[in-house]
DSSP file (Angstrom, degrees, kcal/mol; ACC not computed):
  #  RESIDUE AA STRUCTURE BP1 BP2  ACC     N-H-->O    O-->H-N    N-H-->O    O-->H-N    TCO  KAPPA ALPHA  PHI   PSI    X-CA   Y-CA   Z-CA
    1    1 A M              0   0    0      0, 0.0     2,-0.4     0, 0.0    88,-0.1   0.000 360.0 360.0 360.0 139.4  173.9  115.9  104.6
    2    2 A K        -     0   0    0      0, 0.0     2,-0.5     0, 0.0     0, 0.0  -0.987 360.0-128.6-143.9 129.2  170.9  114.1  103.5
    3    3 A L        -     0   0    0     -2,-0.4     2,-0.1     1,-0.0     0, 0.0  -0.664  34.6-131.8 -76.0 121.7  168.7  111.6  105.4
    4    4 A S     >  -     0   0    0     -2,-0.5     4,-1.9     1,-0.1     3,-0.2  -0.391   9.8-125.4 -75.2 152.6  168.4  108.5  103.3
    5    5 A V  H  > S+     0   0    0      1,-0.2     4,-3.0     2,-0.2     5,-0.2   0.843 111.9  61.9 -60.9 -34.5  165.1  106.9  102.6
    6    6 A K  H  > S+     0   0    0      2,-0.2     4,-2.3     1,-0.2    -1,-0.2   0.900 104.4  45.8 -61.2 -42.3  166.6  103.7  103.9
    7    7 A V  H  > S+     0   0    0     -3,-0.2     4,-2.5     2,-0.2    -1,-0.2   0.910 112.8  51.0 -67.2 -41.8  167.1  105.3  107.4
    8    8 A E  H  X S+     0   0    0     -4,-1.9     4,-2.3     2,-0.2    -2,-0.2   0.945 112.2  46.0 -60.1 -48.4  163.6  106.8  107.3
    9    9 A Y  H  X S+     0   0    0     -4,-3.0     4,-2.6     1,-0.2     5,-0.3   0.909 111.7  52.1 -60.8 -43.1  162.1  103.4  106.5
   10   10 A A  H  X S+     0   0    0     -4,-2.3     4,-2.6    -5,-0.2     5,-0.2   0.916 109.9  49.1 -60.4 -43.3  164.2  101.7  109.1
   11   11 A C  H  X S+     0   0    0     -4,-2.5     4,-2.3     2,-0.2    -1,-0.2   0.910 112.1  48.4 -62.5 -42.6  163.0  104.2  111.7
   12   12 A R  H  X S+     0   0    0     -4,-2.3     4,-1.9     2,-0.2    -2,-0.2   0.927 114.5  44.3 -65.3 -45.0  159.3  103.7  110.8
   13   13 A V  H  X S+     0   0    0     -4,-2.6     4,-2.4     2,-0.2    -2,-0.2   0.901 114.3  49.3 -67.9 -40.8  159.5   99.9  110.8
   14   14 A L  H  X S+     0   0    0     -4,-2.6     4,-2.4    -5,-0.3    -1,-0.2   0.876 109.0  53.2 -66.1 -36.3  161.4   99.9  114.1
   15   15 A A  H  X S+     0   0    0     -4,-2.3     4,-1.7    -5,-0.2    -1,-0.2   0.904 109.0  50.0 -63.0 -40.3  158.9  102.3  115.6
   16   16 A H  H  X S+     0   0    0     -4,-1.9     4,-0.6     1,-0.2    -2,-0.2   0.929 112.1  46.7 -63.1 -45.2  156.1   99.9  114.6
   17   17 A L  H >< S+     0   0    0     -4,-2.4     3,-0.9     1,-0.2     4,-0.3   0.867 108.3  56.9 -64.1 -35.9  158.0   97.0  116.2
   18   18 A A  H >< S+     0   0    0     -4,-2.4     3,-1.1     1,-0.3    -1,-0.2   0.860  99.5  59.4 -63.6 -35.3  158.6   99.1  119.3
   19   19 A G  H 3< S+     0   0    0     -4,-1.7    -1,-0.3     1,-0.2    -2,-0.2   0.720 111.3  41.0 -65.3 -20.4  154.9   99.6  119.6
   20   20 A R  T X< S+     0   0    0     -3,-0.9     3,-2.0    -4,-0.6     5,-0.4   0.342  84.4 134.8-106.4   3.2  154.5   95.8  119.9
   21   21 A Y  T <  S+     0   0    0     -3,-1.1    -3,-0.1    -4,-0.3    50,-0.0  -0.262  70.2  22.3 -59.2 136.9  157.5   95.2  122.1
   22   22 A G  T 3  S+     0   0    0      3,-0.1    -1,-0.3     1,-0.0    -4,-0.1   0.308  94.6  99.4  91.8  -8.6  156.8   92.8  125.0
   23   23 A S  S <  S-     0   0    0     -3,-2.0    -2,-0.1     2,-0.2     3,-0.1   0.549  84.8-131.3 -86.7  -6.6  153.8   91.2  123.3
   24   24 A Q        +     0   0    0      1,-0.3     2,-0.4    -4,-0.2    -3,-0.1   0.562  62.6 139.1  65.5   8.8  155.8   88.1  122.2
   25   25 A E        -     0   0    0     -5,-0.4     2,-0.5    40,-0.0    -1,-0.3  -0.692  45.1-150.3 -87.7 133.1  154.3   88.7  118.8
   26   26 A L        -     0   0    0     -2,-0.4     2,-0.4    37,-0.2    41,-0.2  -0.887  15.1-141.7 -99.8 132.7  156.4   88.4  115.6
   27   27 A L  B     -A   66   0A   0     39,-2.6    39,-2.1    -2,-0.5     2,-0.1  -0.794  11.2-127.4-100.9 135.9  155.3   90.6  112.8
   28   28 A H     >  -     0   0    0     -2,-0.4     4,-2.2    37,-0.2     3,-0.2  -0.419  20.7-118.5 -76.9 152.9  155.4   89.4  109.2
   29   29 A I  H  > S+     0   0    0      1,-0.2     4,-2.8     2,-0.2     5,-0.2   0.851 114.1  56.6 -60.7 -35.9  157.2   91.5  106.5
   30   30 A E  H  > S+     0   0    0      2,-0.2     4,-2.3     1,-0.2    -1,-0.2   0.902 107.5  48.6 -63.9 -40.5  153.9   92.0  104.6
   31   31 A H  H  > S+     0   0    0     -3,-0.2     4,-2.8     2,-0.2     5,-0.3   0.941 113.7  46.1 -62.9 -48.7  152.3   93.5  107.7
   32   32 A L  H  X S+     0   0    0     -4,-2.2     4,-2.2     1,-0.2     6,-0.2   0.911 112.8  50.1 -62.0 -43.5  155.2   95.8  108.3
   33   33 A A  H  X>S+     0   0    0     -4,-2.8     5,-1.9    -5,-0.2     4,-0.5   0.913 115.3  43.1 -62.1 -43.8  155.4   96.8  104.6
   34   34 A E  H ><5S+     0   0    0     -4,-2.3     3,-0.7    -5,-0.2    -2,-0.2   0.953 116.3  45.0 -68.4 -50.5  151.7   97.6  104.5
   35   35 A K  H 3<5S+     0   0    0     -4,-2.8    -2,-0.2     1,-0.2    -1,-0.2   0.849 123.2  35.2 -66.4 -35.5  151.3   99.4  107.8
   36   36 A E  H 3<5S-     0   0    0     -4,-2.2    -1,-0.2    -5,-0.3    -2,-0.2   0.360 105.9-123.6-102.4   5.5  154.5  101.6  107.4
   37   37 A E  T <<5 +     0   0    0     -3,-0.7    -3,-0.2    -4,-0.5    -4,-0.1   0.928  59.2 146.1  52.8  53.5  154.1  102.0  103.6
   38   38 A V      < -     0   0    0     -5,-1.9    -1,-0.2    -6,-0.2    -2,-0.1  -0.976  59.0-104.5-118.8 131.4  157.5  100.6  102.8
   39   39 A P    >>  -     0   0    0      0, 0.0     4,-2.4     0, 0.0     3,-0.7  -0.366  28.2-138.2 -57.1 125.8  158.0   98.6   99.6
   40   40 A A  H 3> S+     0   0    0      1,-0.3     4,-1.6     2,-0.2    -7,-0.0   0.856 100.4  54.4 -57.4 -39.8  158.3   94.9  100.7
   41   41 A N  H 3> S+     0   0    0      1,-0.2     4,-0.7     2,-0.2    -1,-0.3   0.840 113.1  42.9 -67.1 -31.1  161.2   94.1   98.4
   42   42 A Y  H <> S+     0   0    0     -3,-0.7     4,-1.8     2,-0.2     3,-0.3   0.826 108.1  60.4 -78.6 -34.1  163.2   97.0   99.8
   43   43 A L  H  X S+     0   0    0     -4,-2.4     4,-3.1     1,-0.2     5,-0.3   0.826  94.7  63.1 -63.8 -33.1  162.1   96.1  103.4
   44   44 A V  H  X S+     0   0    0     -4,-1.6     4,-1.8     1,-0.2    -1,-0.2   0.934 106.4  44.5 -55.9 -47.2  163.7   92.7  103.0
   45   45 A Q  H  X S+     0   0    0     -4,-0.7     4,-2.0    -3,-0.3    -2,-0.2   0.908 114.1  48.9 -65.4 -43.5  167.1   94.3  102.6
   46   46 A I  H  X S+     0   0    0     -4,-1.8     4,-2.5     1,-0.2    -2,-0.2   0.926 111.1  49.4 -64.1 -45.8  166.5   96.8  105.5
   47   47 A L  H  X S+     0   0    0     -4,-3.1     4,-2.4     1,-0.2    -1,-0.2   0.865 108.4  54.4 -63.1 -35.9  165.4   94.1  107.9
   48   48 A S  H  X S+     0   0    0     -4,-1.8     4,-2.7    -5,-0.3    -1,-0.2   0.922 110.0  46.3 -62.4 -44.5  168.4   92.0  107.0
   49   49 A E  H  X S+     0   0    0     -4,-2.0     4,-1.8     2,-0.2    -2,-0.2   0.900 112.4  50.2 -65.5 -40.8  170.7   94.9  107.9
   50   50 A L  H  <>S+     0   0    0     -4,-2.5     5,-2.5     2,-0.2     6,-1.0   0.878 112.5  47.7 -65.5 -37.4  168.8   95.6  111.1
   51   51 A R  H ><5S+     0   0    0     -4,-2.4     3,-1.6     4,-0.2    -2,-0.2   0.936 112.0  48.6 -67.4 -46.9  169.1   91.9  112.1
   52   52 A N  H 3<5S+     0   0    0     -4,-2.7    -2,-0.2     1,-0.3    -1,-0.2   0.807 109.5  54.7 -63.3 -28.6  172.8   91.8  111.3
   53   53 A G  T 3<5S-     0   0    0     -4,-1.8    -1,-0.3    -5,-0.2    -2,-0.2   0.444 116.5-115.8 -84.5  -0.5  173.2   95.0  113.3
   54   54 A G  T < 5S+     0   0    0     -3,-1.6    -3,-0.2     2,-0.2    -2,-0.1   0.638  85.3 113.3  79.8  14.7  171.6   93.3  116.3
   55   55 A L  S   <S+     0   0    0     -5,-2.5    14,-2.4    -6,-0.2    15,-0.6   0.750  78.8  24.6 -90.4 -24.7  168.5   95.6  116.5
   56   56 A I  E     -B   68   0A   0     -6,-1.0     2,-0.3    12,-0.3    12,-0.2  -0.900  65.2-142.4-133.4 163.9  165.9   93.0  115.6
   57   57 A I  E     -B   67   0A   0     10,-2.9    10,-1.8    -2,-0.3     2,-0.3  -0.867  17.5-162.7-117.8 158.5  165.5   89.2  115.7
   58   58 A S  E     -B   66   0A   0     -2,-0.3     2,-0.4     8,-0.2     8,-0.2  -0.982   9.6-163.3-141.1 154.6  163.8   87.1  113.1
   59   59 A R  E     -B   65   0A   0      6,-2.0     6,-1.8    -2,-0.3     2,-0.1  -0.999  20.1-133.2-136.6 135.4  162.3   83.7  112.9
   60   60 A R        +     0   0    0     -2,-0.4     3,-0.2     4,-0.2     2,-0.1  -0.379  58.0  43.0 -83.7 163.6  161.5   81.8  109.7
   61   61 A G  S >  S-     0   0    0      1,-0.2     3,-1.8     2,-0.1    -2,-0.1  -0.260 102.1 -48.9  99.1 178.7  158.4   80.0  108.8
   62   62 A K  T 3  S+     0   0    0      1,-0.3    -1,-0.2    -2,-0.1    -2,-0.0   0.845 139.1  42.2 -59.8 -37.3  154.6   80.4  109.1
   63   63 A Q  T 3  S+     0   0    0     -3,-0.2    -1,-0.3     2,-0.0   -37,-0.2   0.304 103.1 101.5 -90.5   8.8  154.9   81.3  112.8
   64   64 A G    <   +     0   0    0     -3,-1.8     2,-0.3    -6,-0.0    -4,-0.2  -0.068  34.6 120.3 -85.0-174.3  157.9   83.5  112.1
   65   65 A G  E     - B   0  59A   0     -6,-1.8    -6,-2.0   -37,-0.1     2,-0.3  -0.986  53.9 -58.2 152.4-156.3  158.4   87.2  111.7
   66   66 A Y  E     +AB  27  58A   0    -39,-2.1   -39,-2.6    -2,-0.3     2,-0.3  -0.912  40.0 163.3-128.1 149.0  160.3   90.1  113.2
   67   67 A A  E     - B   0  57A   0    -10,-1.8   -10,-2.9    -2,-0.3   -49,-0.1  -0.965  46.3 -81.4-152.9 162.4  160.6   91.7  116.7
   68   68 A L  E     - B   0  56A   0    -51,-0.3   -12,-0.3    -2,-0.3   -13,-0.1  -0.403  29.1-142.0 -65.7 145.1  163.0   94.0  118.4
   69   69 A A  S    S+     0   0    0    -14,-2.4     2,-0.3     1,-0.1   -13,-0.2   0.724  81.2   7.0 -80.7 -22.8  166.1   92.4  119.9
   70   70 A R  S    S-     0   0    0    -15,-0.6    -1,-0.1     1,-0.0     5,-0.1  -0.928 102.1 -55.4-151.2 174.2  166.0   94.6  123.0
   71   71 A S    >   -     0   0    0     -2,-0.3     3,-2.1     1,-0.1     4,-0.4  -0.191  44.4-126.1 -57.4 139.9  163.9   97.1  124.7
   72   72 A P  G >  S+     0   0    0      0, 0.0    52,-1.1     0, 0.0    51,-0.9   0.759 108.3  63.6 -60.2 -24.9  162.9  100.3  122.7
   73   73 A D  G 3  S+     0   0    0      1,-0.2    -2,-0.1    50,-0.2     3,-0.0   0.473 102.1  50.7 -80.8   1.8  164.3  102.5  125.4
   74   74 A T  G <  S+     0   0    0     -3,-2.1     2,-0.6     2,-0.0    -1,-0.2   0.424  93.0  82.7-112.1  -3.3  167.8  101.1  124.8
   75   75 A I    <   -     0   0    0     -3,-0.8    48,-2.9    -4,-0.4    49,-0.2  -0.909  65.9-164.0-105.1 120.7  167.9  101.5  121.0
   76   76 A T  B  >  -C  122   0B   0     -2,-0.6     4,-1.9    46,-0.3    46,-0.2  -0.590  34.6-114.5-102.1 162.9  168.8  105.0  119.9
   77   77 A L  H  > S+     0   0    0     44,-2.4     4,-2.6    41,-0.9     5,-0.2   0.872 120.0  58.8 -58.0 -37.2  168.5  106.9  116.6
   78   78 A Y  H  > S+     0   0    0     40,-1.3     4,-2.6    43,-0.3    -1,-0.2   0.929 102.9  51.5 -57.4 -46.9  172.3  106.8  116.6
   79   79 A D  H  > S+     0   0    0      1,-0.2     4,-2.2    39,-0.2    -1,-0.2   0.910 111.0  48.4 -56.3 -44.2  172.2  103.0  116.6
   80   80 A I  H  X S+     0   0    0     -4,-1.9     4,-2.4     2,-0.2     5,-0.3   0.940 112.2  46.9 -64.3 -48.7  169.8  102.9  113.7
   81   81 A V  H  X>S+     0   0    0     -4,-2.6     4,-3.5     1,-0.2     5,-1.0   0.910 112.5  50.4 -61.7 -42.7  171.8  105.3  111.6
   82   82 A I  H  X5S+     0   0    0     -4,-2.6     4,-0.8     3,-0.2    -1,-0.2   0.906 111.8  47.5 -64.1 -41.3  175.1  103.5  112.3
   83   83 A V  H  <5S+     0   0    0     -4,-2.2    -1,-0.2    -5,-0.2    -2,-0.2   0.919 123.3  33.0 -65.0 -42.9  173.6  100.1  111.3
   84   84 A I  H  <5S+     0   0    0     -4,-2.4    -2,-0.2    -5,-0.2    -3,-0.2   0.912 135.9  19.9 -82.2 -44.4  172.0  101.5  108.1
   85   85 A E  H  <5S-     0   0    0     -4,-3.5    -3,-0.2    -5,-0.3    -2,-0.1   0.722  88.8-130.6-102.1 -25.3  174.5  104.1  107.0
   86   86 A G  S  <<S+     0   0    0     -5,-1.0     2,-0.3    -4,-0.8    -4,-0.2   0.094  82.2  24.0  94.8 -24.7  177.7  103.2  108.8
   87   87 A D        -     0   0    0     -6,-0.4     3,-0.2     1,-0.1    -3,-0.0  -0.972  68.2-127.6-165.3 156.5  178.3  106.8  110.1
   88   88 A L  S    S+     0   0    0      1,-0.3     2,-0.4    -2,-0.3    -1,-0.1   0.958 100.9  10.0 -72.9 -53.5  176.4  110.0  110.9
   89   89 A I  S    S-     0   0    0    -88,-0.1     2,-0.9     2,-0.0    -1,-0.3  -0.993  73.9-137.5-130.3 124.4  178.6  112.2  108.8
   90   90 A E        -     0   0    0     -2,-0.4     2,-0.6    -3,-0.2    -3,-0.0  -0.731  25.6-149.2 -82.2 112.7  181.2  110.9  106.4
   91   91 A M        +     0   0    0     -2,-0.9    13,-0.0     1,-0.1    -2,-0.0  -0.734  33.4 159.2 -91.4 122.7  184.1  113.2  107.0
   92   92 A N        +     0   0    0     -2,-0.6    -1,-0.1     2,-0.0     2,-0.1   0.147  33.4 129.0-121.9  15.2  186.4  113.8  104.0
   93   93 A T        -     0   0    0     11,-0.1    -2,-0.0    10,-0.1     7,-0.0  -0.391  42.1-156.1 -74.2 151.6  188.0  117.1  105.3
   94   94 A K        -     0   0    0      2,-0.1     2,-2.3    -2,-0.1    10,-0.1  -0.992  21.9-128.8-127.6 134.9  191.7  117.4  105.3
   95   95 A P        +     0   0    0      0, 0.0     2,-0.2     0, 0.0     5,-0.1  -0.193  64.7 134.2 -77.7  51.3  193.6  119.8  107.6
   96   96 A A     >  +     0   0    0     -2,-2.3     4,-1.0     4,-0.2    -2,-0.1  -0.611  46.8  15.6 -99.5 159.8  195.5  121.3  104.6
   97   97 A G  T  4 S-     0   0    0     -2,-0.2     0, 0.0     1,-0.2     0, 0.0  -0.093 105.3 -59.3  73.3-176.3  196.1  124.9  103.8
   98   98 A I  T  4 S+     0   0    0      1,-0.2     4,-0.3     2,-0.1    -1,-0.2   0.902 137.4  33.9 -69.5 -42.7  195.7  127.8  106.1
   99   99 A S  T  > S+     0   0    0      1,-0.2     4,-2.5     2,-0.1     3,-0.4   0.634  94.6  90.2 -90.9 -15.9  192.0  127.2  106.8
  100  100 A G  H  X S+     0   0    0     -4,-1.0     4,-2.7     1,-0.2     5,-0.2   0.869  83.9  51.1 -52.6 -48.4  191.9  123.4  106.7
  101  101 A P  H  > S+     0   0    0      0, 0.0     4,-2.1     0, 0.0    -1,-0.2   0.908 114.1  44.5 -60.1 -40.8  192.6  122.7  110.3
  102  102 A R  H  > S+     0   0    0     -3,-0.4     4,-2.4    -4,-0.3    -2,-0.2   0.905 112.7  50.9 -70.8 -40.4  189.9  125.0  111.5
  103  103 A V  H  X S+     0   0    0     -4,-2.5     4,-2.4     2,-0.2     5,-0.2   0.931 112.2  47.6 -61.1 -45.5  187.4  123.8  108.9
  104  104 A T  H  X S+     0   0    0     -4,-2.7     4,-2.2    -5,-0.2    -1,-0.2   0.903 110.7  52.2 -60.7 -42.7  188.1  120.2  110.0
  105  105 A E  H  X S+     0   0    0     -4,-2.1     4,-1.9    -5,-0.2    -2,-0.2   0.901 109.9  48.4 -61.2 -42.8  187.8  121.2  113.7
  106  106 A I  H  X S+     0   0    0     -4,-2.4     4,-2.3     2,-0.2    -2,-0.2   0.927 111.9  48.2 -65.4 -45.9  184.3  122.7  113.0
  107  107 A W  H  X S+     0   0    0     -4,-2.4     4,-2.4     1,-0.2    -1,-0.2   0.867 109.8  53.1 -64.7 -34.6  183.0  119.7  111.1
  108  108 A E  H  X S+     0   0    0     -4,-2.2     4,-2.3     2,-0.2    -1,-0.2   0.889 108.4  50.5 -65.4 -38.5  184.3  117.4  113.8
  109  109 A E  H  X S+     0   0    0     -4,-1.9     4,-2.4     2,-0.2    -2,-0.2   0.905 110.1  49.8 -64.5 -41.7  182.4  119.5  116.4
  110  110 A V  H  X S+     0   0    0     -4,-2.3     4,-2.5     2,-0.2    -2,-0.2   0.917 110.3  50.7 -61.9 -43.7  179.2  119.3  114.2
  111  111 A R  H  X S+     0   0    0     -4,-2.4     4,-2.3     1,-0.2    -2,-0.2   0.920 111.0  48.2 -60.5 -44.7  179.7  115.5  114.0
  112  112 A K  H  X S+     0   0    0     -4,-2.3     4,-2.5     2,-0.2    -1,-0.2   0.898 111.2  50.4 -64.3 -40.6  180.0  115.2  117.8
  113  113 A D  H  X S+     0   0    0     -4,-2.4     4,-2.6     2,-0.2    -1,-0.2   0.909 111.0  49.0 -63.9 -41.5  176.9  117.3  118.4
  114  114 A M  H  X S+     0   0    0     -4,-2.5     4,-2.9     2,-0.2     5,-0.2   0.897 110.2  51.7 -63.8 -40.0  174.9  115.2  116.0
  115  115 A E  H  X S+     0   0    0     -4,-2.3     4,-1.8     2,-0.2    -2,-0.2   0.939 111.3  46.8 -61.9 -47.1  176.2  112.1  117.7
  116  116 A T  H  X S+     0   0    0     -4,-2.5     4,-0.6     1,-0.2    -2,-0.2   0.926 115.0  46.4 -60.3 -46.1  175.1  113.4  121.1
  117  117 A K  H >< S+     0   0    0     -4,-2.6     3,-1.1     1,-0.2     4,-0.5   0.923 112.2  48.7 -66.4 -44.9  171.7  114.5  119.8
  118  118 A T  H >< S+     0   0    0     -4,-2.9   -40,-1.3     1,-0.3   -41,-0.9   0.798 108.2  55.6 -68.4 -26.4  170.9  111.2  118.0
  119  119 A K  H 3< S+     0   0    0     -4,-1.8    -1,-0.3    -5,-0.2    -2,-0.2   0.670  98.7  64.0 -74.9 -15.6  171.9  109.3  121.1
  120  120 A S  T << S+     0   0    0     -3,-1.1     2,-0.6    -4,-0.6    -1,-0.2   0.645  89.5  75.3 -83.4 -14.3  169.3  111.3  123.0
  121  121 A F    <   -     0   0    0     -3,-0.6   -44,-2.4    -4,-0.5   -43,-0.3  -0.880  66.8-167.4-102.0 116.0  166.4  109.9  121.0
  122  122 A T  B >   -C   76   0B   0     -2,-0.6     3,-2.0   -46,-0.2     4,-0.4  -0.665  34.4-108.5 -99.5 159.9  165.4  106.3  121.9
  123  123 A L  G >> S+     0   0    0    -48,-2.9     3,-1.6   -51,-0.9     4,-0.6   0.770 113.4  67.9 -59.5 -29.7  163.1  104.2  119.9
  124  124 A D  G 34 S+     0   0    0    -52,-1.1     3,-0.5     1,-0.3    -1,-0.3   0.775  95.0  58.1 -64.2 -22.9  160.3  104.4  122.4
  125  125 A T  G <4 S+     0   0    0     -3,-2.0    -1,-0.3   -53,-0.2    -2,-0.2   0.629  99.2  60.5 -78.6 -12.5  160.0  108.1  121.6
  126  126 A F  T <4 S+     0   0    0     -3,-1.6     2,-0.2    -4,-0.4    -1,-0.2   0.654  76.2 111.7 -85.3 -17.4  159.3  107.1  117.9
  127  127 A V     <  -     0   0    0     -4,-0.6     2,-0.2    -3,-0.5  -111,-0.1  -0.403  68.2-129.6 -67.4 124.7  156.2  105.1  118.7
  128  128 A A        -     0   0    0     -2,-0.2     2,-0.2     1,-0.1    -1,-0.1  -0.497  17.0-127.3 -73.1 138.6  153.0  106.8  117.4
  129  129 A K    >>  -     0   0    0     -2,-0.2     3,-1.8     1,-0.1     4,-0.5  -0.619  22.7-116.0 -82.6 148.3  150.2  107.2  119.8
  130  130 A E  G >4 S+     0   0    0      1,-0.3     3,-0.6    -2,-0.2    -1,-0.1   0.852 113.3  44.8 -54.4 -40.4  146.8  105.8  118.6
  131  131 A N  G 34 S+     0   0    0      1,-0.2    -1,-0.3     3,-0.0     3,-0.1   0.416  91.1  85.1 -89.4   3.4  145.1  109.2  118.6
  132  132 A E  G <4 S+     0   0    0     -3,-1.8     2,-1.3     1,-0.2    -1,-0.2   0.818  78.6  67.3 -71.6 -29.4  148.0  111.1  116.9
  133  133 A R  S << S+     0   0    0     -3,-0.6     2,-0.4    -4,-0.5    -1,-0.2  -0.692  71.6 164.1 -96.6  87.1  146.9  110.1  113.4
  134  134 A M        -     0   0    0     -2,-1.3     2,-0.4    -3,-0.1    -3,-0.0  -0.814  24.9-152.8-107.7 144.1  143.6  112.0  113.1
  135  135 A F        -     0   0    0     -2,-0.4     2,-0.4     2,-0.0    -2,-0.0  -0.951   8.7-155.8-116.9 135.0  141.8  112.7  109.9
  136  136 A Y              0   0    0     -2,-0.4    -2,-0.0     1,-0.1     0, 0.0  -0.879 360.0 360.0-113.2 142.2  139.6  115.8  109.5
  137  137 A I              0   0    0     -2,-0.4    -1,-0.1     0, 0.0    -2,-0.0   0.375 360.0 360.0-106.4 360.0  136.7  116.1  107.0
């Protein structure tokens, strides 16, 4: 299992949007790319997937931008991974051979545990607090 950069970027950008939720402010892609250090050309693709998945809304034009489609406490890490990756763990196990059924059963249990855990983290827990990013000299 490997966390894709795409999921990481999506989480960072959604956390940024979550921090502005309720302000009626739409954020431009350039702002999001700069603040979350995500390549703008890659962010276009990620934002499109998030919009198609119903996690964000967008408006075109000079007054346009992006915002969360719903409250950050209703969007889970599970939702984000499913929109970006399609599944938490891609299962290719087959219950063949003597050990196959048990191996498949164990991986299914791991998948269910991951699903439960990722559903327990909502986007509002991802929002960075202002004083969390401290620099020391």
